N, C-alpha and C positions, 0 to 999 in steps of 0.2 A: 504494500500500500504506500503510495507516494505521500510524503510529508510536505511537498512543495505547495506553497500558497498560490492559488490561481490568480491570474492578473484580471482585474475587472476595470473596464472603462465604461463610464455612464455619461449619457447626454440627455439634455432637455432641449426639445425643439419647440419654439413658440411661433405660431403663424398668426399674423395680424392682417385684417382686412378693414382698413379705415373707411368710414363713410362720412365725408365732410357734410356739414349742415346744408350746404348749397346743392348737394346731390340727393336725388331720390333713390329709394332702394333698387330701382331698376337700372340706374346708371352703372355702366361697367366700371369696376374698380380693380386695382392691382393688389396683389398680395406681397408682403414682405415678412421678414421674421428674424429670429435670433436663435442661434444654437449655442448651448453652454456645455462645456466639459465640466462635469460635476467635481471631479477630483481636484482640478486646479482652479475652478471658477473662471476660467478663461472663456470669453464669449466672442462670437463673430456675427455681425449683422449680415443679412443677405436679402437680395431681391430674386436672384436665380437660385433654385434649389441645388444646382450643381455647385454653387459656392459653399453651401452647407456641407455637402458631401466631401468637398475638398478639405474643409476644416476637420471633419471626422477622420478622414484618411491620414491625418497627421498622427493619430493615435491608434487607429485600427486598420489593418489591411483589408479593406472591403472589396477590393478587386474592381473590375470594370463592369458597368452595366448601363443600359440605355434607360433614360427617363422618358416614358411615353405619356403624353397628355391625351385628353379626351379627343382633341382634333387629330391626333396621330394614329388612333386605333383603326384597324381595318374593320370594315363593315361586314 
């Protein structure tokens, strides 16, 4: 049985979708967010989710993958 302590990396990802008072709920809005590395409390703001993944990759070898949006899905 191994006595080695497992390495744990934790992240909190917060997504924000602002609605200024001048906009109606039907007005298209953009998303932005913040990803926080829990162990160091280091954080990175992002507009593109790929930037959040790049931050996470500094701590975890997540590999390569494509981010597919609703508009990119095959019908």
